[in-house]
TITOR-76126 format. One record per residue (C-alpha): residue number from 0; residue in three letters; x, y, z. Coordinates in Angstrom, 1 decimal. Layout:
N
rec num=NUM residu=ALA px=X py=Y pz=Z
...
//
This chain:
358
rec num=0 residu=UNK px=-125.8 py=-149.7 pz=54.8
rec num=1 residu=UNK px=-128.7 py=-148.1 pz=56.5
rec num=2 residu=UNK px=-130.1 py=-147.1 pz=53.1
rec num=3 residu=UNK px=-129.9 py=-150.7 pz=51.8
rec num=4 residu=UNK px=-131.7 py=-152.1 pz=54.9
rec num=5 residu=UNK px=-134.5 py=-149.6 pz=54.5
rec num=6 residu=UNK px=-134.8 py=-150.2 pz=50.8
rec num=7 residu=UNK px=-135.1 py=-154.0 pz=51.3
rec num=8 residu=UNK px=-137.8 py=-153.4 pz=54.0
rec num=9 residu=UNK px=-139.7 py=-151.2 pz=51.6
rec num=10 residu=UNK px=-139.3 py=-153.7 pz=48.8
rec num=11 residu=UNK px=-140.6 py=-156.5 pz=51.0
rec num=12 residu=UNK px=-143.7 py=-154.4 pz=51.9
rec num=13 residu=UNK px=-144.3 py=-153.6 pz=48.3
rec num=14 residu=UNK px=-144.2 py=-157.3 pz=47.4
rec num=15 residu=UNK px=-146.5 py=-158.3 pz=50.2
rec num=16 residu=UNK px=-148.9 py=-155.6 pz=49.1
rec num=17 residu=UNK px=-148.7 py=-156.8 pz=45.5
rec num=18 residu=UNK px=-149.4 py=-160.4 pz=46.6
rec num=19 residu=UNK px=-152.5 py=-159.1 pz=48.5
rec num=20 residu=UNK px=-153.7 py=-157.3 pz=45.4
rec num=21 residu=UNK px=-153.1 py=-160.5 pz=43.4
rec num=22 residu=UNK px=-155.2 py=-162.5 pz=45.8
rec num=23 residu=UNK px=-157.9 py=-160.0 pz=45.3
rec num=24 residu=UNK px=-157.5 py=-160.3 pz=41.5
rec num=25 residu=UNK px=-158.4 py=-164.0 pz=41.8
rec num=26 residu=UNK px=-161.6 py=-163.1 pz=43.6
rec num=27 residu=UNK px=-162.9 py=-160.0 pz=41.7
rec num=28 residu=UNK px=-166.2 py=-158.5 pz=42.4
rec num=29 residu=UNK px=-168.6 py=-160.1 pz=40.0
rec num=30 residu=UNK px=-169.9 py=-157.8 pz=37.3
rec num=31 residu=UNK px=-172.6 py=-160.2 pz=36.1
rec num=32 residu=UNK px=-175.7 py=-160.2 pz=38.2
rec num=33 residu=UNK px=-176.8 py=-163.5 pz=39.6
rec num=34 residu=UNK px=-180.1 py=-164.3 pz=38.0
rec num=35 residu=UNK px=-180.5 py=-168.0 pz=38.8
rec num=36 residu=UNK px=-183.5 py=-168.9 pz=40.9
rec num=37 residu=UNK px=-182.1 py=-170.6 pz=44.0
rec num=38 residu=UNK px=-185.5 py=-172.2 pz=44.7
rec num=39 residu=UNK px=-185.7 py=-173.8 pz=41.3
rec num=40 residu=UNK px=-185.1 py=-177.6 pz=40.9
rec num=41 residu=UNK px=-181.4 py=-178.3 pz=40.6
rec num=42 residu=UNK px=-180.2 py=-179.9 pz=37.4
rec num=43 residu=UNK px=-178.1 py=-183.1 pz=38.1
rec num=44 residu=UNK px=-178.2 py=-184.9 pz=34.7
rec num=45 residu=UNK px=-174.7 py=-185.9 pz=33.6
rec num=46 residu=UNK px=-174.0 py=-187.7 pz=30.3
rec num=47 residu=UNK px=-171.3 py=-190.3 pz=30.9
rec num=48 residu=UNK px=-168.5 py=-191.2 pz=28.5
rec num=49 residu=UNK px=-168.4 py=-194.8 pz=27.3
rec num=50 residu=UNK px=-164.7 py=-195.3 pz=28.0
rec num=51 residu=UNK px=-162.8 py=-195.0 pz=31.3
rec num=52 residu=UNK px=-159.9 py=-192.6 pz=31.5
rec num=53 residu=UNK px=-157.3 py=-191.5 pz=34.0
rec num=54 residu=UNK px=-155.8 py=-188.2 pz=35.2
rec num=55 residu=UNK px=-152.1 py=-188.4 pz=36.0
rec num=56 residu=UNK px=-150.1 py=-185.5 pz=37.6
rec num=57 residu=UNK px=-147.0 py=-184.8 pz=35.6
rec num=58 residu=UNK px=-143.6 py=-184.8 pz=37.2
rec num=59 residu=UNK px=-142.7 py=-181.1 pz=37.9
rec num=60 residu=UNK px=-139.8 py=-179.8 pz=35.8
rec num=61 residu=UNK px=-136.5 py=-178.8 pz=37.4
rec num=62 residu=UNK px=-136.7 py=-175.2 pz=36.2
rec num=63 residu=UNK px=-137.7 py=-172.9 pz=39.1
rec num=64 residu=UNK px=-140.8 py=-170.8 pz=38.7
rec num=65 residu=UNK px=-141.5 py=-167.3 pz=39.9
rec num=66 residu=UNK px=-142.9 py=-166.9 pz=43.4
rec num=67 residu=UNK px=-145.0 py=-163.9 pz=42.4
rec num=68 residu=UNK px=-147.4 py=-163.1 pz=39.7
rec num=69 residu=UNK px=-149.4 py=-160.1 pz=38.6
rec num=70 residu=UNK px=-153.1 py=-160.0 pz=39.4
rec num=71 residu=UNK px=-155.6 py=-161.2 pz=36.9
rec num=72 residu=UNK px=-157.7 py=-159.0 pz=34.7
rec num=73 residu=UNK px=-161.1 py=-158.4 pz=36.3
rec num=74 residu=UNK px=-163.8 py=-160.8 pz=35.0
rec num=75 residu=UNK px=-165.5 py=-160.9 pz=32.6
rec num=76 residu=UNK px=-162.7 py=-159.6 pz=30.4
rec num=77 residu=UNK px=-162.7 py=-159.4 pz=26.6
rec num=78 residu=UNK px=-160.7 py=-157.2 pz=24.2
rec num=79 residu=UNK px=-162.5 py=-158.8 pz=21.3
rec num=80 residu=UNK px=-166.2 py=-159.5 pz=20.7
rec num=81 residu=UNK px=-165.2 py=-163.1 pz=20.0
rec num=82 residu=UNK px=-163.4 py=-163.7 pz=23.3
rec num=83 residu=UNK px=-164.7 py=-164.9 pz=26.6
rec num=84 residu=UNK px=-162.4 py=-164.6 pz=29.7
rec num=85 residu=UNK px=-165.3 py=-165.2 pz=32.1
rec num=86 residu=UNK px=-163.6 py=-167.1 pz=34.8
rec num=87 residu=UNK px=-161.0 py=-166.5 pz=37.6
rec num=88 residu=UNK px=-158.6 py=-169.3 pz=38.5
rec num=89 residu=UNK px=-159.9 py=-172.1 pz=40.8
rec num=90 residu=UNK px=-156.6 py=-172.1 pz=42.8
rec num=91 residu=UNK px=-155.3 py=-168.9 pz=44.5
rec num=92 residu=UNK px=-151.8 py=-169.6 pz=43.1
rec num=93 residu=UNK px=-148.9 py=-167.2 pz=43.3
rec num=94 residu=UNK px=-146.8 py=-168.9 pz=40.7
rec num=95 residu=UNK px=-147.0 py=-170.3 pz=37.1
rec num=96 residu=UNK px=-148.7 py=-173.6 pz=37.7
rec num=97 residu=UNK px=-149.8 py=-174.9 pz=34.3
rec num=98 residu=UNK px=-149.0 py=-178.6 pz=33.6
rec num=99 residu=UNK px=-146.6 py=-180.0 pz=31.1
rec num=100 residu=UNK px=-147.6 py=-180.2 pz=27.4
rec num=101 residu=UNK px=-149.5 py=-183.5 pz=27.5
rec num=102 residu=UNK px=-151.6 py=-182.3 pz=30.5
rec num=103 residu=UNK px=-153.2 py=-179.3 pz=28.9
rec num=104 residu=UNK px=-156.6 py=-179.5 pz=27.2
rec num=105 residu=UNK px=-156.6 py=-182.0 pz=24.3
rec num=106 residu=UNK px=-153.4 py=-183.9 pz=25.5
rec num=107 residu=UNK px=-153.2 py=-187.6 pz=24.7
rec num=108 residu=UNK px=-152.3 py=-190.1 pz=27.4
rec num=109 residu=UNK px=-153.3 py=-193.5 pz=28.8
rec num=110 residu=UNK px=-154.2 py=-195.5 pz=25.6
rec num=111 residu=UNK px=-155.2 py=-192.5 pz=23.5
rec num=112 residu=UNK px=-157.6 py=-190.9 pz=26.0
rec num=113 residu=UNK px=-157.9 py=-187.2 pz=25.3
rec num=114 residu=UNK px=-157.7 py=-184.8 pz=28.3
rec num=115 residu=UNK px=-160.8 py=-182.7 pz=28.6
rec num=116 residu=UNK px=-159.5 py=-180.1 pz=31.0
rec num=117 residu=UNK px=-156.4 py=-178.6 pz=32.6
rec num=118 residu=UNK px=-154.5 py=-180.0 pz=35.6
rec num=119 residu=UNK px=-153.4 py=-177.3 pz=38.0
rec num=120 residu=UNK px=-150.8 py=-178.4 pz=40.5
rec num=121 residu=UNK px=-151.4 py=-177.5 pz=44.2
rec num=122 residu=UNK px=-150.6 py=-178.8 pz=47.6
rec num=123 residu=UNK px=-152.8 py=-181.2 pz=49.4
rec num=124 residu=UNK px=-155.7 py=-179.5 pz=51.2
rec num=125 residu=UNK px=-155.2 py=-176.2 pz=49.3
rec num=126 residu=UNK px=-158.5 py=-174.3 pz=48.9
rec num=127 residu=UNK px=-160.4 py=-174.7 pz=45.6
rec num=128 residu=UNK px=-162.7 py=-171.7 pz=44.9
rec num=129 residu=UNK px=-165.6 py=-171.1 pz=42.5
rec num=130 residu=UNK px=-164.4 py=-169.5 pz=39.2
rec num=131 residu=UNK px=-167.5 py=-167.4 pz=38.8
rec num=132 residu=UNK px=-171.0 py=-167.0 pz=40.3
rec num=133 residu=UNK px=-173.4 py=-170.0 pz=39.9
rec num=134 residu=UNK px=-175.3 py=-172.8 pz=41.6
rec num=135 residu=UNK px=-173.8 py=-176.1 pz=42.7
rec num=136 residu=UNK px=-175.4 py=-178.9 pz=40.7
rec num=137 residu=UNK px=-173.1 py=-181.8 pz=41.6
rec num=138 residu=UNK px=-171.1 py=-182.8 pz=44.7
rec num=139 residu=UNK px=-169.4 py=-186.1 pz=45.5
rec num=140 residu=UNK px=-168.4 py=-189.3 pz=43.7
rec num=141 residu=UNK px=-169.7 py=-190.6 pz=40.4
rec num=142 residu=UNK px=-169.5 py=-187.6 pz=38.0
rec num=143 residu=UNK px=-168.0 py=-189.6 pz=35.1
rec num=144 residu=UNK px=-170.0 py=-192.8 pz=35.6
rec num=145 residu=UNK px=-173.2 py=-191.1 pz=36.5
rec num=146 residu=UNK px=-173.4 py=-193.3 pz=39.6
rec num=147 residu=UNK px=-173.7 py=-191.2 pz=42.7
rec num=148 residu=UNK px=-171.4 py=-192.6 pz=45.5
rec num=149 residu=UNK px=-169.1 py=-194.5 pz=43.1
rec num=150 residu=UNK px=-165.8 py=-194.2 pz=44.8
rec num=151 residu=UNK px=-164.0 py=-195.8 pz=41.8
rec num=152 residu=UNK px=-165.1 py=-192.9 pz=39.5
rec num=153 residu=UNK px=-162.0 py=-191.4 pz=37.8
rec num=154 residu=UNK px=-163.0 py=-187.8 pz=38.7
rec num=155 residu=UNK px=-162.8 py=-188.7 pz=42.4
rec num=156 residu=UNK px=-164.6 py=-186.2 pz=44.7
rec num=157 residu=UNK px=-165.9 py=-183.5 pz=42.3
rec num=158 residu=UNK px=-168.0 py=-180.4 pz=42.3
rec num=159 residu=UNK px=-169.8 py=-178.9 pz=39.3
rec num=160 residu=UNK px=-171.1 py=-175.3 pz=39.1
rec num=161 residu=UNK px=-173.8 py=-174.2 pz=36.7
rec num=162 residu=UNK px=-173.2 py=-170.5 pz=36.2
rec num=163 residu=UNK px=-175.6 py=-167.6 pz=36.3
rec num=164 residu=UNK px=-174.7 py=-166.7 pz=32.7
rec num=165 residu=UNK px=-174.4 py=-168.6 pz=29.5
rec num=166 residu=UNK px=-172.7 py=-168.3 pz=26.1
rec num=167 residu=UNK px=-174.5 py=-168.1 pz=22.8
rec num=168 residu=UNK px=-177.8 py=-168.9 pz=24.7
rec num=169 residu=UNK px=-176.3 py=-172.1 pz=26.1
rec num=170 residu=UNK px=-175.6 py=-173.0 pz=29.7
rec num=171 residu=UNK px=-172.0 py=-172.9 pz=31.1
rec num=172 residu=UNK px=-170.6 py=-175.3 pz=33.7
rec num=173 residu=UNK px=-167.3 py=-175.6 pz=35.4
rec num=174 residu=UNK px=-165.9 py=-178.9 pz=36.9
rec num=175 residu=UNK px=-163.5 py=-179.2 pz=39.9
rec num=176 residu=UNK px=-162.2 py=-182.7 pz=40.4
rec num=177 residu=UNK px=-159.9 py=-184.9 pz=42.6
rec num=178 residu=UNK px=-160.9 py=-183.1 pz=45.8
rec num=179 residu=UNK px=-159.8 py=-184.5 pz=49.2
rec num=180 residu=UNK px=-162.9 py=-182.9 pz=50.7
rec num=181 residu=UNK px=-166.0 py=-181.2 pz=49.3
rec num=182 residu=UNK px=-167.4 py=-178.1 pz=51.1
rec num=183 residu=UNK px=-170.1 py=-176.9 pz=48.8
rec num=184 residu=UNK px=-173.6 py=-178.5 pz=48.9
rec num=185 residu=UNK px=-176.0 py=-179.1 pz=46.0
rec num=186 residu=UNK px=-178.3 py=-176.2 pz=45.4
rec num=187 residu=UNK px=-176.0 py=-173.7 pz=47.1
rec num=188 residu=UNK px=-175.4 py=-170.4 pz=45.3
rec num=189 residu=UNK px=-171.7 py=-169.4 pz=45.2
rec num=190 residu=UNK px=-169.9 py=-166.2 pz=44.2
rec num=191 residu=UNK px=-166.5 py=-165.8 pz=42.6
rec num=192 residu=UNK px=-163.8 py=-167.0 pz=45.0
rec num=193 residu=UNK px=-166.1 py=-168.8 pz=47.4
rec num=194 residu=UNK px=-164.6 py=-172.0 pz=48.9
rec num=195 residu=UNK px=-166.1 py=-175.1 pz=47.4
rec num=196 residu=UNK px=-163.5 py=-177.8 pz=48.4
rec num=197 residu=UNK px=-159.9 py=-178.8 pz=49.1
rec num=198 residu=UNK px=-157.3 py=-180.1 pz=46.8
rec num=199 residu=UNK px=-156.7 py=-183.9 pz=46.9
rec num=200 residu=UNK px=-155.7 py=-186.9 pz=44.8
rec num=201 residu=UNK px=-159.0 py=-188.9 pz=44.8
rec num=202 residu=UNK px=-160.0 py=-190.7 pz=41.7
rec num=203 residu=UNK px=-157.6 py=-191.8 pz=38.9
rec num=204 residu=UNK px=-154.6 py=-189.7 pz=39.6
rec num=205 residu=UNK px=-151.1 py=-190.0 pz=41.1
rec num=206 residu=UNK px=-150.7 py=-186.7 pz=42.9
rec num=207 residu=UNK px=-152.7 py=-183.8 pz=44.4
rec num=208 residu=UNK px=-154.0 py=-181.3 pz=41.9
rec num=209 residu=UNK px=-157.3 py=-179.9 pz=40.6
rec num=210 residu=UNK px=-158.7 py=-181.0 pz=37.3
rec num=211 residu=UNK px=-160.6 py=-178.0 pz=35.9
rec num=212 residu=UNK px=-163.1 py=-178.2 pz=33.0
rec num=213 residu=UNK px=-165.4 py=-175.7 pz=31.2
rec num=214 residu=UNK px=-168.5 py=-177.3 pz=29.7
rec num=215 residu=UNK px=-170.9 py=-175.6 pz=27.3
rec num=216 residu=UNK px=-174.5 py=-176.6 pz=26.7
rec num=217 residu=UNK px=-174.6 py=-179.8 pz=28.7
rec num=218 residu=UNK px=-172.9 py=-181.0 pz=31.9
rec num=219 residu=UNK px=-171.2 py=-183.7 pz=29.8
rec num=220 residu=UNK px=-167.7 py=-185.1 pz=29.3
rec num=221 residu=UNK px=-168.2 py=-184.5 pz=25.5
rec num=222 residu=UNK px=-169.2 py=-180.9 pz=25.8
rec num=223 residu=UNK px=-166.0 py=-179.3 pz=27.0
rec num=224 residu=UNK px=-164.0 py=-176.4 pz=25.6
rec num=225 residu=UNK px=-160.4 py=-175.3 pz=26.4
rec num=226 residu=UNK px=-160.3 py=-173.6 pz=29.8
rec num=227 residu=UNK px=-157.3 py=-171.5 pz=28.8
rec num=228 residu=UNK px=-159.6 py=-169.5 pz=26.5
rec num=229 residu=UNK px=-162.0 py=-168.9 pz=29.4
rec num=230 residu=UNK px=-159.7 py=-168.0 pz=32.4
rec num=231 residu=UNK px=-158.7 py=-164.4 pz=32.6
rec num=232 residu=UNK px=-154.9 py=-164.0 pz=32.1
rec num=233 residu=UNK px=-152.6 py=-162.2 pz=34.5
rec num=234 residu=UNK px=-152.3 py=-158.5 pz=33.8
rec num=235 residu=UNK px=-149.8 py=-157.8 pz=31.1
rec num=236 residu=UNK px=-149.9 py=-161.4 pz=29.9
rec num=237 residu=UNK px=-151.8 py=-162.9 pz=26.9
rec num=238 residu=UNK px=-152.8 py=-166.1 pz=25.2
rec num=239 residu=UNK px=-151.7 py=-167.8 pz=21.9
rec num=240 residu=UNK px=-154.2 py=-169.9 pz=20.0
rec num=241 residu=UNK px=-153.6 py=-171.6 pz=16.7
rec num=242 residu=UNK px=-154.5 py=-174.3 pz=14.2
rec num=243 residu=UNK px=-151.9 py=-176.7 pz=12.8
rec num=244 residu=UNK px=-152.9 py=-178.4 pz=9.5
rec num=245 residu=UNK px=-151.3 py=-180.4 pz=6.7
rec num=246 residu=UNK px=-151.0 py=-178.9 pz=3.3
rec num=247 residu=UNK px=-154.6 py=-180.0 pz=2.4
rec num=248 residu=UNK px=-156.0 py=-178.2 pz=5.4
rec num=249 residu=UNK px=-156.7 py=-181.2 pz=7.6
rec num=250 residu=UNK px=-155.8 py=-180.7 pz=11.3
rec num=251 residu=UNK px=-152.8 py=-182.6 pz=12.6
rec num=252 residu=UNK px=-153.2 py=-184.1 pz=16.1
rec num=253 residu=UNK px=-150.5 py=-184.4 pz=18.8
rec num=254 residu=UNK px=-148.1 py=-182.2 pz=16.9
rec num=255 residu=UNK px=-145.5 py=-180.3 pz=19.1
rec num=256 residu=UNK px=-145.4 py=-176.5 pz=18.9
rec num=257 residu=UNK px=-142.4 py=-174.8 pz=20.4
rec num=258 residu=UNK px=-142.9 py=-171.2 pz=21.4
rec num=259 residu=UNK px=-139.8 py=-169.3 pz=22.5
rec num=260 residu=UNK px=-139.6 py=-165.8 pz=24.0
rec num=261 residu=UNK px=-137.2 py=-163.6 pz=22.1
rec num=262 residu=UNK px=-136.5 py=-161.6 pz=25.3
rec num=263 residu=UNK px=-135.9 py=-164.4 pz=27.8
rec num=264 residu=UNK px=-135.2 py=-167.3 pz=25.4
rec num=265 residu=UNK px=-137.5 py=-169.4 pz=27.5
rec num=266 residu=UNK px=-139.3 py=-172.2 pz=25.6
rec num=267 residu=UNK px=-142.9 py=-173.2 pz=26.1
rec num=268 residu=UNK px=-144.1 py=-176.5 pz=24.6
rec num=269 residu=UNK px=-147.7 py=-177.3 pz=23.7
rec num=270 residu=UNK px=-149.2 py=-180.1 pz=21.6
rec num=271 residu=UNK px=-152.2 py=-180.0 pz=19.3
rec num=272 residu=UNK px=-155.4 py=-181.7 pz=20.4
rec num=273 residu=UNK px=-155.7 py=-185.4 pz=20.1
rec num=274 residu=UNK px=-158.1 py=-187.0 pz=17.7
rec num=275 residu=UNK px=-161.2 py=-188.8 pz=18.9
rec num=276 residu=UNK px=-163.8 py=-186.0 pz=19.4
rec num=277 residu=UNK px=-163.4 py=-185.4 pz=23.1
rec num=278 residu=UNK px=-161.6 py=-182.1 pz=22.6
rec num=279 residu=UNK px=-163.7 py=-179.4 pz=21.0
rec num=280 residu=UNK px=-162.4 py=-176.2 pz=19.3
rec num=281 residu=UNK px=-163.8 py=-172.8 pz=20.0
rec num=282 residu=UNK px=-166.6 py=-171.9 pz=17.6
rec num=283 residu=UNK px=-164.7 py=-168.8 pz=16.3
rec num=284 residu=UNK px=-161.0 py=-169.7 pz=16.5
rec num=285 residu=UNK px=-161.4 py=-173.4 pz=15.4
rec num=286 residu=UNK px=-158.0 py=-173.9 pz=17.2
rec num=287 residu=UNK px=-156.3 py=-177.1 pz=17.9
rec num=288 residu=UNK px=-153.8 py=-175.7 pz=20.4
rec num=289 residu=UNK px=-153.8 py=-173.0 pz=23.1
rec num=290 residu=UNK px=-150.9 py=-171.7 pz=25.2
rec num=291 residu=UNK px=-151.9 py=-169.4 pz=28.0
rec num=292 residu=UNK px=-150.0 py=-167.4 pz=30.5
rec num=293 residu=UNK px=-147.5 py=-165.8 pz=28.1
rec num=294 residu=UNK px=-145.9 py=-162.5 pz=29.2
rec num=295 residu=UNK px=-146.5 py=-159.8 pz=26.4
rec num=296 residu=UNK px=-143.7 py=-159.8 pz=23.9
rec num=297 residu=UNK px=-142.3 py=-161.3 pz=20.7
rec num=298 residu=UNK px=-142.1 py=-165.1 pz=20.4
rec num=299 residu=UNK px=-140.6 py=-167.4 pz=17.8
rec num=300 residu=UNK px=-142.9 py=-170.3 pz=16.9
rec num=301 residu=UNK px=-141.3 py=-173.6 pz=15.6
rec num=302 residu=UNK px=-143.1 py=-176.6 pz=14.1
rec num=303 residu=UNK px=-141.3 py=-179.6 pz=12.7
rec num=304 residu=UNK px=-143.6 py=-180.6 pz=9.8
rec num=305 residu=UNK px=-141.3 py=-183.0 pz=7.9
rec num=306 residu=UNK px=-138.7 py=-185.2 pz=9.6
rec num=307 residu=UNK px=-135.9 py=-184.6 pz=7.2
rec num=308 residu=UNK px=-136.3 py=-180.8 pz=7.1
rec num=309 residu=UNK px=-135.6 py=-177.9 pz=9.4
rec num=310 residu=UNK px=-138.6 py=-176.8 pz=11.5
rec num=311 residu=UNK px=-140.8 py=-174.2 pz=10.0
rec num=312 residu=UNK px=-140.7 py=-171.0 pz=11.9
rec num=313 residu=UNK px=-142.5 py=-167.7 pz=12.3
rec num=314 residu=UNK px=-142.8 py=-164.9 pz=14.9
rec num=315 residu=UNK px=-145.9 py=-163.8 pz=16.8
rec num=316 residu=UNK px=-146.5 py=-160.9 pz=19.2
rec num=317 residu=UNK px=-148.4 py=-161.6 pz=22.4
rec num=318 residu=UNK px=-150.5 py=-158.6 pz=23.6
rec num=319 residu=UNK px=-151.6 py=-157.9 pz=27.2
rec num=320 residu=UNK px=-155.1 py=-159.4 pz=27.9
rec num=321 residu=UNK px=-155.6 py=-160.6 pz=24.4
rec num=322 residu=UNK px=-155.6 py=-163.7 pz=22.3
rec num=323 residu=UNK px=-153.0 py=-163.8 pz=19.5
rec num=324 residu=UNK px=-153.8 py=-166.2 pz=16.6
rec num=325 residu=UNK px=-151.9 py=-168.1 pz=13.9
rec num=326 residu=UNK px=-152.4 py=-171.0 pz=11.5
rec num=327 residu=UNK px=-149.9 py=-173.4 pz=10.0
rec num=328 residu=UNK px=-150.8 py=-175.2 pz=6.7
rec num=329 residu=UNK px=-148.0 py=-177.6 pz=5.8
rec num=330 residu=UNK px=-146.0 py=-176.6 pz=2.8
rec num=331 residu=UNK px=-147.9 py=-173.3 pz=2.7
rec num=332 residu=UNK px=-146.4 py=-172.3 pz=6.0
rec num=333 residu=UNK px=-147.8 py=-169.8 pz=8.6
rec num=334 residu=UNK px=-150.5 py=-167.2 pz=8.5
rec num=335 residu=UNK px=-151.5 py=-164.6 pz=11.1
rec num=336 residu=UNK px=-154.8 py=-163.9 pz=9.5
rec num=337 residu=UNK px=-157.6 py=-164.3 pz=12.0
rec num=338 residu=UNK px=-160.8 py=-166.2 pz=11.1
rec num=339 residu=UNK px=-163.4 py=-164.2 pz=9.3
rec num=340 residu=UNK px=-166.4 py=-162.9 pz=11.3
rec num=341 residu=UNK px=-169.1 py=-165.5 pz=11.2
rec num=342 residu=UNK px=-172.2 py=-164.9 pz=9.3
rec num=343 residu=UNK px=-175.2 py=-164.0 pz=11.4
rec num=344 residu=UNK px=-177.3 py=-166.8 pz=10.0
rec num=345 residu=UNK px=-174.8 py=-169.5 pz=10.9
rec num=346 residu=UNK px=-173.1 py=-168.1 pz=14.0
rec num=347 residu=UNK px=-174.1 py=-164.8 pz=15.7
rec num=348 residu=UNK px=-171.4 py=-162.4 pz=16.8
rec num=349 residu=UNK px=-170.3 py=-163.6 pz=20.2
rec num=350 residu=UNK px=-170.9 py=-161.1 pz=23.1
rec num=351 residu=UNK px=-167.9 py=-159.7 pz=25.0
rec num=352 residu=UNK px=-169.7 py=-160.2 pz=28.3
rec num=353 residu=UNK px=-171.6 py=-163.3 pz=29.5
rec num=354 residu=UNK px=-175.2 py=-163.8 pz=28.5
rec num=355 residu=UNK px=-177.6 py=-163.9 pz=31.5
rec num=356 residu=UNK px=-179.8 py=-167.0 pz=31.5
rec num=357 residu=UNK px=-183.5 py=-166.9 pz=32.3
//
């Protein structure tokens, strides 16, 4: 009995130690030097979208989630020259906290509006932190409508960071929306993990969470990319990206993809991006769905292409710290062949580390 008590005590200490390491993993020491001139004029131009939209927090599922997660890979992290895990998570969460299928990037809801970020569930007043070094270029209400002080803006209280590095010679921005309180100030330079605000439910939403976006080139609603291809995965975990098409090769929108672990039998559901142009594919992968936070292992992938037939299926292996890729082309089925390397004249090979901006 004495041995059991001691063992439990040691196990508790190990778990606490692991959680501390995990917290540090969310705030890794930046390896990209800050090169932004903090004295330079701050960019505040925002291109509004012509149509209103709403963020809605999905109802949590009944299935319990783990209370502990491994630390993230240090950022920037890339196993391939075409990948770009440049950001840490904006919430220091210790459990799997991605939303339901419709609330990932590209999900369709509220009269066909396409979701341009990911919603990360968190308690009211939980700290929101900068995902990477940069300069604050927006704080407050009015991000979507481009009307500072507009408390009816669907983003609610929001903060935007323009990062010290770019991608393919274009600027990178991250957006943090629905805050209860903003702490950062315009012109402030922040490092990875610096507190910039608190989780809330301001704007068009029904519950507390943070809406997180990655924007490339312009600080605009129409210049987003899927954040799950940009946030470093937990150590030992990977990401699945793919493109679902009909037999002619045209992408299919809002198609459900069922991904099931062969080891645990747990099912993960993701849907392909909605049509309408608000969701943009990665310049290399040309994907229309991404499923992050998958423990390494073998997974069965199911897609119901025709109503009267059994779902098409294949298997894919998820590797630690990497992006696995597949395509589905209607009656031609699945392929695991990755996209060819782009030609230099049309698309230079993408760097494995962020590109410093002048």
